C-alpha positions in Angstrom: -33.3 23.1 30.4 -36.0 21.6 28.3 -35.7 21.1 24.5 -38.3 23.8 23.9 -36.2 26.4 25.9 -32.9 25.4 24.3 -32.0 27.4 21.2 -28.2 27.5 20.7 -26.2 24.4 19.7 -24.3 24.3 23.0 -27.5 24.6 25.0 -29.3 21.8 23.2 -26.1 19.6 23.5 -26.0 20.3 27.2 -29.6 19.2 27.6 -28.9 16.0 25.6 -25.9 15.0 27.6 -27.9 15.5 30.8 -30.7 13.4 29.5 -28.4 10.6 28.4 -26.4 10.6 31.7 -29.3 8.8 33.6 -29.2 5.5 31.6 -25.4 5.5 31.8 -25.6 5.8 35.6 -28.3 3.1 35.7 -26.1 0.8 33.6 -23.3 1.3 36.1 -25.7 0.2 38.8 -26.6 -2.9 36.8 -22.9 -3.7 36.5 -22.7 -3.6 40.3 -25.5 -6.3 40.4 -23.5 -8.4 37.9 -20.3 -8.0 39.9 -22.1 -9.1 43.1 -23.5 -12.2 41.3 -20.0 -13.2 40.2 -18.1 -12.4 43.4 -20.1 -12.5 46.6 -23.6 -13.9 45.9 -24.3 -17.5 46.7 -24.2 -19.6 43.5 -27.7 -21.2 43.8 -30.6 -21.4 41.3 -32.8 -19.4 43.7 -30.3 -16.6 44.0 -29.7 -16.4 40.2 -33.4 -16.5 39.4 -34.0 -13.6 41.8 -31.0 -11.7 40.4 -32.3 -12.4 36.9 -35.6 -10.7 37.7 -33.8 -7.8 39.2 -31.6 -7.4 36.2 -34.6 -7.7 33.8 -36.5 -5.0 35.7 -33.5 -2.7 35.7 -32.9 -3.4 32.0 -36.5 -2.3 31.3 -35.9 0.9 33.1 -32.6 1.6 31.3 -34.2 0.8 28.0 -37.0 3.2 28.7 -34.6 5.9 29.7 -32.4 5.4 26.6 -35.4 5.6 24.3 -37.1 8.6 25.9 -38.7 10.6 23.0 -37.3 13.7 24.5 -33.8 12.4 23.5 -35.0 12.1 19.9 -36.3 15.6 19.9 -32.9 16.9 21.1 -31.0 14.9 18.6 -33.1 16.2 15.8 -32.6 19.8 17.0 -28.8 19.3 17.0 -28.9 17.8 13.5 -30.9 20.7 12.2 -28.5 23.2 13.8 -25.4 21.4 12.5 -27.0 21.3 9.0 -27.6 25.0 9.2 -23.9 25.6 9.9 -24.1 26.2 13.6 -20.9 25.8 15.5 -19.8 25.8 19.2 -19.0 22.2 19.9 -15.5 20.8 20.2 -14.4 17.7 18.2 -14.9 15.6 21.3 -18.4 16.9 21.9 -19.2 16.2 18.2 -17.9 12.7 18.7 -20.1 12.3 21.8 -23.1 13.5 19.9 -22.5 11.0 17.1 -22.3 8.2 19.7 -25.5 9.3 21.5 -27.3 9.5 18.1 -26.2 6.0 17.2 -27.1 4.5 20.6 -30.5 6.2 20.6 -31.4 5.2 17.1 -30.3 1.5 17.5 -31.8 1.1 21.0 -35.1 2.7 20.0 -35.5 -0.1 17.4 -35.5 -2.8 20.2 -38.8 -3.3 22.1 -38.6 -3.0 25.8 -39.9 -6.5 26.4 -37.1 -7.9 24.2 -34.5 -6.0 26.3 -36.0 -7.4 29.4 -36.1 -10.9 27.9 -32.3 -10.6 27.1 -31.4 -9.7 30.7 -33.5 -12.6 32.1 -32.1 -15.0 29.5 -28.5 -14.1 30.4 -29.1 -15.2 34.0 -30.9 -18.3 33.0 -28.2 -19.2 30.5 -25.4 -18.7 32.9 -26.9 -21.3 35.3 -27.6 -23.7 32.4 -24.1 -23.3 31.2 -22.6 -23.9 34.6 -24.6 -27.1 35.2 -23.7 -28.4 31.7 -20.0 -27.6 32.2 -19.9 -29.3 35.6 -21.7 -32.4 34.1 -19.5 -32.3 31.0 -22.7 -32.6 29.0 -23.4 -30.2 26.2 -26.9 -31.6 25.8 -27.9 -29.8 29.0 -27.1 -26.5 27.4 -27.9 -27.0 23.8 -31.5 -25.7 23.9 -30.6 -22.6 25.9 -27.7 -21.8 23.7 -30.0 -21.9 20.7 -32.2 -19.3 22.5 -29.0 -17.2 23.1 -28.1 -17.2 19.4 -31.6 -16.6 18.2 -32.3 -13.7 20.7 -28.9 -12.1 20.0 -29.6 -12.4 16.3 -33.1 -10.9 16.6 -31.7 -7.9 18.5 -28.9 -7.4 16.0 -31.4 -7.5 13.1 -33.5 -4.8 14.8 -30.5 -2.7 15.7 -29.2 -2.6 12.1 -32.0 -3.6 9.7 -30.8 -4.8 6.3 -27.2 -5.3 7.5 -25.5 -8.7 7.5 -26.6 -10.3 10.7 -23.1 -11.3 12.0 -21.7 -7.9 10.9 -24.3 -6.2 13.1 -23.5 -8.5 16.0 -19.8 -7.8 15.6 -20.4 -4.0 15.5 -21.7 -4.2 19.1 -18.2 -5.1 20.2 -15.9 -3.9 17.4 -17.4 -1.0 15.4 -15.9 -0.4 12.0 -14.4 -4.0 11.7 -16.2 -6.1 9.1 -16.2 -9.9 8.9 -14.5 -9.7 5.6 -11.6 -7.8 7.1 -11.4 -10.2 10.0 -11.4 -13.2 7.6 -8.4 -11.6 5.8 -6.4 -10.8 9.0 -7.2 -14.2 10.7 -6.3 -16.0 7.4 -2.8 -14.5 7.5 -2.4 -15.1 11.2 -3.4 -18.8 10.9 -1.2 -19.3 7.8 1.9 -18.0 9.4 1.4 -19.3 13.0 0.6 -23.0 12.2 4.1 -23.7 10.7 5.8 -21.6 13.4 4.0 -23.6 16.1 5.1 -26.8 14.4 8.7 -25.7 14.3 8.7 -24.7 17.9 7.1 -27.9 19.1 9.7 -29.9 17.1 12.7 -27.8 18.2 15.7 -29.6 19.6 15.9 -27.1 22.4 12.7 -27.4 24.5 11.6 -25.5 27.5 11.3 -27.1 31.0 8.3 -25.7 32.7 8.1 -28.1 35.6 8.9 -25.2 38.0 5.4 -23.8 37.4 3.6 -26.8 38.9 3.6 -28.6 42.2 0.8 -29.5 44.5 0.8 -27.2 47.5 4.0 -25.5 46.5 2.4 -22.1 45.7 0.7 -20.8 48.8 -2.3 -18.7 48.0 -1.3 -16.0 50.5 2.1 -15.7 48.8 0.5 -15.5 45.4 -1.9 -12.8 46.4 0.8 -10.8 48.2 3.0 -11.0 45.0 0.1 -10.0 42.8 -0.9 -7.1 45.0 2.7 -5.8 44.7 2.6 -6.1 40.9 -0.8 -4.5 40.6 0.4 -1.6 42.7 3.6 -1.3 40.6 1.4 -1.2 37.4 -0.4 1.8 38.9 -3.9 0.3 39.4 -5.7 1.5 42.6 -9.0 -0.2 42.5 -10.5 -3.1 44.4 -9.3 -6.7 43.8 -11.4 -9.9 44.4 -11.5 -13.6 43.4 -14.0 -15.1 41.0 -14.4 -18.3 38.9 -13.8 -16.3 35.7 -11.5 -13.3 36.0 -13.1 -10.0 34.9 -13.0 -6.3 35.3 -16.0 -4.1 36.1 -16.3 -0.3 36.1 -19.0 1.5 38.1 -17.2 4.8 37.2 -13.6 5.8 36.5 -13.1 6.2 40.2 -14.5 2.8 41.1 -13.0 0.1 38.9 -12.7 -3.5 40.2 -10.8 -6.5 39.0 -10.9 -10.2 39.9 -8.6 -13.1 39.5 -8.4 -16.8 40.6 -5.6 -18.8 42.3 -4.7 -22.4 43.0 -1.8 -23.7 45.2 -0.8 -26.3 42.6 0.6 -23.6 40.2 1.0 -19.9 40.2 1.3 -18.4 36.7 -2.3 -18.5 35.7 -3.3 -16.4 38.7 -0.5 -14.0 38.1 -1.2 -13.7 34.4 -4.9 -13.2 35.0 -4.2 -10.5 37.6 -1.9 -8.6 35.2 -4.4 -9.0 32.4 -7.3 -7.6 34.4 -5.0 -4.8 35.7 -4.5 -3.7 32.1 -8.3 -3.5 31.6 -8.6 -1.7 34.9 -6.0 0.9 34.1 -7.8 1.7 30.8 -11.2 2.1 32.6 -9.8 4.2 35.4 -8.2 6.6 32.8 -11.5 7.3 30.9 -13.3 10.6 31.6 -15.2 11.0 34.8 -18.4 12.5 33.5 -21.2 9.9 32.5 -21.0 10.6 28.8 -20.9 8.1 25.9 -17.5 9.3 24.8 -16.0 8.6 28.2 -16.1 4.8 27.5 -13.9 2.2 25.9 -13.9 2.5 22.1 -14.3 -1.2 21.6 -13.6 -4.6 23.2 -10.7 -5.1 20.9 -9.1 -1.8 22.1 -9.9 -2.9 25.7 -8.2 -6.3 25.1 -5.2 -4.6 23.6 -4.6 -2.9 26.9 -4.9 -6.0 29.0 -2.7 -8.0 26.6 -0.1 -5.3 26.4 0.4 -5.6 30.2 0.1 -9.3 30.3 2.3 -10.2 27.4 4.6 -7.3 26.5 5.3 -6.6 30.1 4.4 -9.7 32.2 5.9 -12.2 29.7 9.1 -10.2 29.2 12.6 -11.0 30.4 12.8 -7.6 32.1 9.7 -8.4 34.1 11.2 -11.6 35.6 14.5 -9.9 36.3 12.5 -7.4 38.3 10.0 -9.8 40.0 11.8 -13.2 40.0 13.3 -12.6 43.5 10.0 -11.5 44.9 8.4 -14.6 43.5 11.0 -16.9 44.9 10.7 -15.4 48.4 7.0 -16.1 48.5 6.5 -19.3 46.5 8.1 -22.5 47.6 7.9 -24.1 44.2 10.3 -21.4 42.7 13.1 -21.7 45.2 16.4 -22.0 43.4 14.8 -21.3 39.9 16.7 -18.6 38.0 15.0 -15.6 36.5 15.8 -16.7 33.0 14.3 -20.2 33.7 11.1 -18.6 35.0 10.9 -16.4 31.9 11.4 -19.4 29.6 8.9 -21.5 31.6 6.1 -19.0 31.5 6.6 -18.7 27.7 6.5 -22.5 27.1 4.5 -23.4 24.0 2.3 -26.5 24.2 -0.9 -27.8 22.8 -3.9 -27.3 25.1 -7.6 -27.6 25.4 -8.4 -24.4 27.3 -8.2 -21.0 25.7 -7.6 -19.0 28.8 -4.7 -21.2 29.8 -3.1 -21.3 26.3 0.3 -19.8 25.6 0.4 -16.6 23.4 1.6 -18.5 20.4 -1.2 -21.0 20.2 -3.9 -18.7 21.6 -4.9 -17.0 18.3 -6.0 -20.4 16.9 -8.3 -20.9 19.9 -9.9 -17.5 19.0 -10.1 -18.3 15.3 -12.0 -21.5 16.1 -14.6 -19.7 18.1 -14.9 -16.9 15.5 -15.5 -19.4 12.7 -18.1 -21.3 14.7 -20.2 -18.4 15.8 -20.0 -16.8 12.3 -21.2 -20.1 10.7 -24.1 -20.5 13.3 -25.3 -17.0 12.7 -25.0 -17.4 9.0 -27.0 -20.6 9.0 -24.1 -22.8 7.8 -24.1 -24.7 11.1 -26.6 -25.8 13.7 -26.0 -25.5 17.5 -26.6 -29.2 17.7 -23.4 -29.8 15.8 -21.2 -27.7 18.1 -19.4 -30.5 20.0 -18.6 -32.4 16.8 -17.4 -29.3 14.9 -15.4 -28.1 17.9 -13.5 -31.4 18.1 -12.8 -31.5 14.4 -11.5 -28.0 14.2 -9.3 -28.4 17.4 -7.7 -31.4 15.7 -7.1 -29.5 12.5 -5.9 -26.2 14.1 -3.9 -27.4 17.1 -3.6 -31.2 16.8 -5.6 -31.6 20.0 -8.0 -34.4 20.7 -10.8 -33.0 22.9 -11.9 -35.5 25.5 -15.1 -34.0 26.8 -17.4 -31.0 26.5 -16.1 -29.3 29.6 -12.6 -29.1 27.9 -14.2 -28.3 24.6 -17.3 -26.3 23.6 -18.5 -25.6 27.2 -15.3 -23.9 28.5 -16.3 -20.3 27.8 -19.0 -18.2 29.4 -19.5 -15.7 26.6 -22.2 -17.2 24.5 -24.4 -17.7 27.6 -24.2 -13.9 28.0 -25.3 -13.4 24.3 -21.9 -12.0 23.6 -21.8 -13.3 20.0 -19.3 -11.3 18.0 -17.1 -10.8 21.0 -14.5 -13.6 20.5 -12.6 -12.1 17.5 -11.8 -9.0 19.6 -9.4 -11.1 21.6 -7.1 -11.7 18.6 -7.7 -8.2 17.2 -6.6 -6.8 20.7 -3.5 -9.0 20.6 -2.6 -7.6 17.2 -3.1 -4.0 18.4 -1.1 -4.6 21.5 1.9 -5.7 19.5 1.5 -2.7 17.2 1.5 -0.3 20.1 4.5 -2.1 21.7 6.4 -1.7 18.5 5.8 2.1 18.3 6.3 2.5 22.1 9.8 1.0 21.8 10.7 3.6 19.2 10.2 6.2 22.0 10.9 4.4 25.2 13.4 1.8 26.4 10.6 -0.4 27.6 12.8 -3.4 28.7 15.0 -1.1 30.9 12.0 0.5 32.4 10.4 -2.8 33.3 13.6 -4.3 34.6 14.2 -1.2 36.6 10.8 -1.3 38.2 9.5 1.9 36.5 6.1 1.8 34.9 5.1 5.5 34.9 6.5 6.4 31.4 4.7 3.3 30.0 1.4 4.3 31.5 1.8 7.9 30.3 2.5 6.8 26.7 -0.6 4.7 26.7 -2.6 7.4 28.3 -1.6 9.9 25.6 -2.0 7.5 22.7 -5.1 5.5 23.8 -6.7 6.1 27.1 -7.5 9.8 27.0 -9.4 9.4 23.7 -12.1 7.1 25.0 -14.6 6.5 22.2 -13.7 9.8 20.5 -12.5 7.9 17.4 -15.0 5.9 15.4 -13.0 2.6 15.2 -9.9 0.8 16.2 -8.4 1.7 12.8 -9.1 5.4 13.3 -7.6 5.3 16.9 -4.4 3.6 15.6 -4.1 6.1 12.7 -4.2 8.9 15.2 -1.9 7.2 17.7 0.8 5.7 15.5 0.0 6.8 11.9 -1.5 3.6 10.5 -4.5 1.3 10.8 -4.4 -2.2 12.4 -1.5 -4.2 10.9 -1.0 -7.8 11.8 2.6 -7.7 10.6 3.9 -6.4 13.9 2.2 -9.1 15.8 3.5 -11.9 13.6 7.0 -10.5 13.7 6.9 -10.2 17.5 5.9 -13.8 17.9 8.4 -15.2 15.4 11.3 -13.3 16.8 10.5 -14.0 20.4 9.9 -17.8 20.1 12.8 -18.3 17.6 15.0 -16.8 20.4 13.5 -18.9 23.2 13.6 -22.2 21.2 16.9 -21.5 19.4 15.4 -21.7 15.9 
């Protein structure tokens, strides 16, 4: 039905959702190209250059579809009908309309050539970052990183003219969360965690984690078999692969794929990455099947809350290792004779580390705060990309007492900025805070420990489905979703109490 033929509010809305479904489907196709480049495509300059051209061409088509003037006509018609008091749309349909209006308005402000430039730059920057990381030389990436920040800033400025530049970048990943609110939350987290970390590291009762390491003691086949069993127990039914950087991709709610990585010299990073991505996958698979804006994750922070709930509040719990300790011992030579309690304590060992993705959950937030402060200061003009290695080393020393030895273990360890994902990092810590808040309220209704130890995950999934998954992007922000789910907005108190109680118990404080 064309816009000229549509007269009632439901009819115009139906035309709009049909028009907007095409760019969503094309974006899912673009995600398939990205998945292939990370999982199966040969990692050569020639392949990545060709893929960059393909992604740029597809980005141009998607941009053209998203900014079709017909969509603007339909949006204006709906606005006129709503202003006139017309009814006929459900709350979810109204939420979907608001999302489509925002997406159309902001995307229409970005020239198609700039959208294509971004896609091509992402491919170029990924290869530049990879080479610099392998060479442990930030200088090889500095110029390209500058392009990434400037291009992302240009796009954000066009998307939300007049807004604070970093706030506009953050809105792409965490709508409704201001830098000022993050400053307040992260300030509290840092102030309380730094002394707790010091107490833990100086505790008389320390944790022996030697059982987690041993060259050749953790056969890859055994790890994958164990992880496959755990993924099935969690309830995820999608495809699993191996990649350098674990990630989750959704081509539709019926085709969600996860990746992890394994090494035979230790096992927990592979298992933790698998459980983490399973949490992402469960969320994606539970979103609505129709290609509509509302049938998507609300934010990256909400997404991260789901992966961290499964990784930490399930996978790092005593109950989990009482359930899976025997299965792990039977498949992994390095765990023979190690008791369930000792595995639990080992995987929760606190230590200073260089690498964010390998950090324990107690020190992890400080890794995120470092990245948040750096990207905020670069965007705000308080810092130049040329100063990144120096500032990184100084802040790692101040926050975690770590002396960074080289760029690969420092400012080159993350892929995100090469993908122009600036404003993404704070969502990791916001997601951890939300996960703890959900876990607190879930425990008021379910005996989570008994369920996990007993090998029953169904009630946990259903609680999350009811409170989070089924709503998609129907709420406007993480705060609004939490107010609906548990009756209050994001509150870091549950997170800090969870960490303090857990690690005081493990370390006998």
